C-alpha positions in Angstrom: -1.4 -27.0 4.7 1.1 -26.9 1.9 -0.9 -24.2 0.1 -0.5 -21.9 3.1 3.3 -22.5 3.1 3.5 -21.9 -0.6 1.5 -18.7 -0.2 3.6 -17.5 2.7 6.8 -18.2 0.8 5.6 -16.3 -2.3 4.5 -13.3 -0.2 7.9 -13.2 1.6 9.7 -13.5 -1.7 7.6 -10.7 -3.2 8.2 -8.3 -0.3 12.0 -9.1 -0.3 12.2 -8.3 -4.0 10.5 -4.9 -3.7 11.0 -3.7 -0.1 11.0 0.0 -1.0 7.6 -0.2 -2.7 6.0 -2.1 0.2 7.5 0.4 2.7 5.9 3.2 0.7 2.7 1.3 0.6 2.7 0.7 4.3 3.5 4.4 5.1 0.7 5.6 2.9 -1.8 3.1 4.3 -1.0 4.5 7.7 -0.7 8.2 6.7 -3.1 8.2 3.7 -6.3 8.6 5.7 -4.8 11.5 7.6 -3.7 13.2 4.4 -7.1 12.5 2.8 -8.8 14.2 5.8 -6.5 17.2 5.5 -7.2 17.5 1.8 -11.0 16.7 2.1 -12.1 17.6 5.6 -15.8 16.9 4.9 -15.0 13.3 3.9 -16.3 10.5 6.2 -13.5 8.4 7.9 -14.3 5.3 5.9 -14.0 7.2 2.6 -10.8 8.7 3.8 -9.4 5.3 4.6 -10.3 3.9 1.2 -8.9 7.0 -0.4 -5.7 6.6 1.6 -5.4 3.0 0.5 -5.8 4.0 -3.2 -3.3 6.8 -2.7 -0.8 4.4 -1.1 -1.1 1.9 -4.0 -0.6 4.7 -6.5 2.4 6.0 -4.5 3.9 2.5 -4.3 3.6 2.1 -8.1 5.2 5.5 -8.7 8.0 4.8 -6.2 9.3 1.7 -8.1 7.8 1.9 -11.6 10.4 -0.4 -13.3 9.5 -3.2 -10.9 5.8 -3.2 -11.6 5.6 -2.2 -15.3 
């Protein structure tokens, strides 16, 4: 039980220290598949979802580079 509390505390601390990056990540996780389908209309939905997630991670890293590098 203590491990879950420690994990929850560390996740909350991580999100509080980099809120802009996680906001960008959340926005691109939601919007990424739609953008991927617009760019690649022949892509299956699962591939678009994975591509949107990858695009979101990249956008989050670019949004706050000094925090992650």
